[in-house]
Steps between C-alpha positions, in 0.01 A plus 500: 500500500841368401823696527647686203839369388764537232677222312795711386747299706375158396740245351428250228467126560822309455445142393577263218301704250616831357205694636679836470615473141498811285260593223694737272238502223199590717357849478452700818152493656268790426497791742150608396175445686239270354286741298129498573263710287130577497342684204845574367621664822756352737380414849828335595557740790173384656630143521722428800810285472493156655645423843656155481477268799791262551454197720708515817645157422671625184869508598635655180198675349486652157581869497256743339692820569581537127131533410368814673278558195308183587544440871466755778668294770538151644394377841580183686189319614417140577298358212270200533654344191748605233784751507356824359168679494372859477353707779121490473512182292627260766202268456493530120856486367810297579833435330715203595870523410755226436863512392604210277686319777211552743251379242692177439544432870132568565375273221737217588505509881199700617243409237197424724542822700548703182181369341308563822616860475388509134151400611497812718638718219222380271240663727618848407345689209843594364793271568822398333827321554802699381809292430836674489600304191410479133339192348836432338658495847233258622567265209880508524702233691543578869804490723622161622353573845156485337535183293184367665309772318446474125414817304201326343365411844531859619349656188222240495417564864464872430265430209295264716489756781361760262247260351375364834496812715467772236812674629688675217874435496707809414840406361719799581881492508797392709616860460336634813430857383288357216306282743444806719375699202261224397360468852466878538317530169266211580412631845454862393283420198271272698466774760418765237226293334356409840502862617328618180235230530446560873461875457255497211743584218452167324758229450681665211802727467401686184188478288550274198815353652589284798 
């Protein structure tokens, strides 16, 4: 069992990209639980919140402390592949995370190793690559230090990765709190559907809906 930890004192990456830029027009994340109903009655309280596992090699992990409605806690644990999973789903679900600068470096300088890792990711039932950047960021000119990388090469590689390995690419944001919200939502919703299915409730939140 991994150790419980808090990311409250973490600092943001400082590199050539503005990965801490503000998002003044974004609405605050919901503080409500994901509502689950059966026969018109809520059974939300019967559904536990997810416990997120963070790989021990993550030096500046995403913080999920702002989402107590979705995530019960986080634990550091060595994962076979990827950066994040959920307790109980270690062999089923994995989320790989890349900042924009890390993504470019990986695709340009560590390409064979990265695609070997993608082969491992593809073995999981639920997997995804979350990029801390929008598609607009991916397609915009990069800093002079990255002139070897062309935006079309990076975006094309991500499309090829998804097509070949079946790994969805989640374009999040360079504004870290938004990336954290997206990851928290993705992890918690996958856990909820899995828990419902595993415990005989059926893979649906509410009848006639999702």
